C-alpha angles and dihedrals in degrees: 000000000000114000096208126032124235091246092053093050091049091048092052094045094048091046091054094044092054085068098229098120138022130233095268097050092046092047089057093043096050097030096236136115120277090233090059091054090048092051095046095046094049093046091046092048092052103036107017128221096326092072087074096053113113109266124203094182118141108210118219120242088244091056092047091050091048090053092048093047092048090051091052095044098045097030092238122174121231092259093048091051091047091052093046095048097035096244112156096210124047087193088069090061090049089055091049090052094049091047091048091051092050102039107013123222092333089066092060093066110105115247120220112263128231133029120330114249118255114261111247122212112245121228088238091060091051092051091052092054118106120244091255092052090049091051092048090052091048091050091049091051093049092048091053090048091049092050091050091050091049090053091048091050091050091051092049092049090048091050092049091049091050091051095048094040094234125122134211115257 
């Protein structure tokens, strides 16, 4: 979930760029950090409203490395690099740098998002199981099925008792 809406970021950036108030006064007025106002106003000034659109771009490891190398070569800050390369969050570059320092270029490769899929047992694995292992697996399955049926029966009895107004003793 996004902490600040696009409209709010635009409002803050435009307010600052009109020149009426400084970072400190606006930070107190809007209840946000001065650095955030500075970032938003500079990004908005350079790229316009579209910089605040949600982006689902996955940057390539080569691009991340290019940004980090440019920062090192030209002594750019995170915000300067974000403005130059049209990256909406300087914090993202900070994460790239920390990962690069810990894991090297292998750390810059994007990991798949979300939950890993459950491993399914292949038919081949089942065929390679011994007879005892197959029986143990079958018993485990039947025990789970039996427990589920017992719970269902208890729920049905409870529902019937609730309807009739009687209770178990």
